[in-house]
N, C-alpha and C positions, 0 to 999 in steps of 0.2 A: 810923589814919587812912581813914578811907572817904574818897572821891571827895565825898558829902556833905558833909564838915565842910569840905574844903580849897574846894570850889569856891561862889561864892556869889554870885548875881545877875549872871554873868556875867565876875565877876572874879574871879583869886585872891586870897586873904586875903594879907597881907605876913606871909612867913616870914623866917627868920635865909638861907634859900638863895636867897631871890626877893632879899631887898636887896644879897646878895652878888652874883649876878649882872647886877642894876641898875649896881653900883659897876664890875663888869669888864666891862661892854657897855660903859659911858660913857670908859672908860680906851682901850678896841679902838676904839672910832669916832674920840676924841680922835688916837690915835695914827694910823687909818688917814687921817685930814683933814691932818695935817701930814706925811704919808710924800706923799701929793698935792701939796700945796705945794712941798715941796721936789724934786718930778719939773718943774712949773710953772718954779719959779724957774731951775733947768739944763737945760736940752731937752740938752745934750753928754750929761749924765750919765743923763740917761732914754735918750740911743741905745746908750752904751755898756751901760747893766744890759740892755734890752731883746736889744741885741746879743750879748751875754754869756750870756743866758739862752737863745737862738734855738741859740746853739752848743754849748751843755749839753744840750740836747733833741736836736738833731742826733746828738751823740756817743753819748747814752743810745740811740737807736733804733738805731743802727749796732751798737753795741755787743749792744744784746739783739736783733737781729736776727738776729748773726752766731752769740750762744750756739744763738737756735732753730735753726736751720739746720741746727749742727751736732750738736746732739743729734737731731733730723730727719733727719740723715744717717745715724745710727748706729744709729737704731731700724731704720730699712728695710732696712739691712746684718743687723741680727740676726736681722728678719723672713724676707731672704732665707737667711740660711746654714741657719734653722729647716725648709727647704723643705716649706712649708705647700702643697698643692695649690692652694688655691683664689687664696689670696695669691699665692703665686708665679707664678702662671699671669698672674694680672691683673697682677703688678708686670712681667713680662718683657714682656706685651704693651705697655704704657706705654713701656717702654724701647725696645720696635722703633719706636712710633709718634715718638716723640721723638727716636729716630735717621733717619728717612725724611723728618723736616721737617728737620733740619739740613742734609740734601745739598739 
């Protein structure tokens, strides 16, 4: 099928996929409206759901940052052990500057 067969006058001709998509879209919209009404009816439920979502997001960020930091430290340690001249000098300078600022 070419684009010309499916497209006519600014609208797509009805196809089995399009009708299924329309039905699915209507079901999703009805569910979204029902969910919004449930939130409106129960402000306590809304607060609980939002609070739990925030906790989950915070825990995910903390865990992700921990894993990322750990892997970064391991990576930098491996680079230092390779004793590459240029990278080793740069990292040594970073360590020196950091130690100076800590004192």
